[in-house]
C-alpha positions as CSV (number, residue, x, y, z in Angstrom):
1,Q,0.6,5.5,-3.4
2,V,3.8,6.2,-5.2
3,Q,5.3,9.6,-5.7
4,L,7.7,10.3,-8.6
5,V,10.2,13.1,-8.9
6,E,12.0,13.6,-12.3
7,S,15.1,15.5,-13.1
8,G,17.6,16.0,-15.8
9,G,15.8,17.5,-18.7
10,G,17.1,20.6,-20.6
11,L,18.3,22.0,-23.8
12,V,21.0,20.3,-25.8
13,Q,22.4,20.5,-29.3
14,A,21.8,17.6,-31.8
15,G,24.3,14.8,-31.2
16,G,24.5,15.7,-27.5
17,S,23.5,13.7,-24.5
18,L,21.2,14.0,-21.5
19,R,20.5,11.8,-18.5
20,L,17.0,11.7,-17.0
21,S,16.4,10.4,-13.4
22,C,13.1,9.5,-11.7
23,A,13.1,8.7,-8.0
24,A,10.1,6.8,-6.6
25,S,9.0,7.1,-3.0
26,G,6.0,5.9,-0.9
27,S,4.7,2.4,-1.6
28,V,7.6,1.3,-3.6
29,F,7.7,-2.4,-2.5
30,G,5.0,-3.3,-5.2
31,I,6.8,-1.8,-8.2
32,T,6.9,-4.2,-11.1
33,A,8.1,-2.0,-13.8
34,M,9.4,1.5,-14.5
35,G,9.7,3.4,-17.7
36,W,9.8,6.6,-19.7
37,Y,7.3,7.9,-22.1
38,R,7.4,11.2,-24.1
39,Q,4.9,13.5,-25.7
40,A,5.8,16.0,-28.4
41,P,3.6,18.9,-29.2
42,G,0.5,17.8,-31.2
43,K,1.3,14.2,-30.8
44,Q,0.2,11.3,-28.6
45,R,2.3,10.1,-25.7
46,E,4.5,7.3,-26.7
47,L,6.6,4.7,-25.0
48,V,10.4,5.3,-25.0
49,A,11.7,2.6,-22.8
50,T,10.7,0.3,-19.9
51,I,12.5,-1.9,-17.4
52,T,10.9,-4.5,-15.2
53,S,11.9,-5.4,-11.6
54,A,13.6,-8.4,-13.1
55,G,15.7,-6.2,-15.3
56,S,14.1,-6.9,-18.7
57,T,14.2,-3.9,-20.9
58,N,12.1,-2.7,-23.9
59,Y,12.8,0.2,-26.3
60,A,11.0,2.1,-29.0
61,D,12.5,1.4,-32.3
62,S,13.3,5.1,-32.7
63,V,15.6,5.1,-29.7
64,K,17.3,1.7,-29.9
65,G,21.0,2.0,-29.8
66,R,20.9,5.6,-28.6
67,F,19.0,5.5,-25.3
68,T,19.7,3.2,-22.3
69,I,17.3,2.6,-19.5
70,S,18.6,1.4,-16.1
71,S,17.6,1.3,-12.5
72,D,19.4,1.3,-9.1
73,S,19.9,-1.8,-7.1
74,A,16.9,-0.9,-4.9
75,K,14.7,-0.6,-8.0
76,I,13.3,2.7,-7.0
77,T,15.2,5.1,-9.2
78,V,15.1,4.8,-13.0
79,Y,17.5,6.5,-15.4
80,L,17.4,7.2,-19.0
81,Q,20.7,7.9,-20.7
82,M,20.1,9.6,-24.0
83,N,22.9,9.8,-26.5
84,S,23.1,11.0,-30.1
85,L,20.0,13.2,-29.5
86,K,18.1,14.3,-32.5
87,P,15.7,17.3,-32.9
88,E,12.8,14.8,-33.2
89,D,13.6,13.6,-29.6
90,T,12.3,16.9,-28.4
91,A,9.3,16.3,-26.1
92,V,8.1,16.3,-22.5
93,Y,9.4,13.1,-21.0
94,Y,7.3,11.4,-18.3
95,C,8.4,8.7,-15.8
96,N,5.9,5.9,-15.3
97,V,5.7,3.2,-12.6
98,E,3.6,0.1,-12.5
99,S,2.9,-1.5,-9.2
100,L,1.0,-4.6,-7.9
101,T,-0.1,-4.4,-4.3
102,D,-2.5,-6.9,-2.8
103,Q,-3.4,-8.0,-6.3
104,I,-4.4,-4.4,-7.2
105,A,-2.5,-3.0,-10.2
106,D,-1.8,0.7,-10.4
107,D,0.3,3.0,-12.5
108,Y,1.8,6.4,-11.6
109,W,3.1,9.3,-13.6
110,G,5.7,11.9,-12.9
111,Q,5.1,15.6,-13.7
112,G,7.2,15.5,-16.8
113,T,10.5,17.0,-17.8
114,Q,11.2,19.0,-21.0
115,V,13.9,17.8,-23.3
116,T,14.7,20.2,-26.2
117,V,17.2,19.2,-28.9
118,S,18.3,22.0,-31.2
119,S,19.5,21.4,-34.7
């Protein structure tokens, strides 16, 4: 089992910045990738950015050039630096971790953190 604790959401004006953090604990040795997803009211959850244990990153087109995903050297904390925020970035942001342990794949979700961007 992996437990995730998110922090860093809040209210910011358009053009501003926020940094989200997600700390993993528990069975972290099998983590293969970490990422952020978001869900706006009335919309489906969508991928924002992911980073693998090897450091490869992937971004949604809507955030490329504005958001940066990174992880610490132990690969158990993932960050999302969000710059040039837009009102359409308003959503609940969820941390996600994928793990592979004894050839069993699992994924885990954080509780979500609200990001609100005012115009």
